[in-house]
Steps between C-alpha positions, in 0.01 A plus 500: 500500500621853422381828643538807277271746685391587854372226733405537867419201720607142556647302211558122508671336202623140496815532287625834368385856548673776305451871571605679182668840486156667473350281775421626848373265776394603851400219737599142566655249260529125543676310222781257421707747292468879480679723251466875564596757237233752603386596851379286791395618848379262770571150622634228274542127559689323222762230461698705244492880465687700235507879505614613153681823415178708481333321795402672824388309810374649824383277785563156648629206302487142627745300289836325516581590138507874429709656225522867407656615172710815478254792494224308680372655823399326824375684808370266763562184696588149388411203715527125452173323410488304828509825699168603345343175619643549849366858517153378402510233775599763758213730393246217520634390839486853640143553379393195702655643818316834500263546788266780585589704804293764673712811489242727664570633847330714754666795663440570865387854577 
């Protein structure tokens, strides 16, 4: 699949997603291989990510295989794929531990 225009939202592609030089994606991407020659902003989970010479990435990337060509721009954070799974488990665990507390108080006069 190739994106040549503007797309906002969540994109899931089984094999290859290519963002062309005129492409601009804002959101979340989940794919096996991602090639960026346009602009991407958001969260990406991919086995292989290539930022080409005209590519610009801003956000969080979960991958063990990231390459950036000369001229390509990356502003963000890279994390291994297993860290994303661990963060999700922590969030789910913490949500189960929330309890409601009465924070109201009375003041003696």
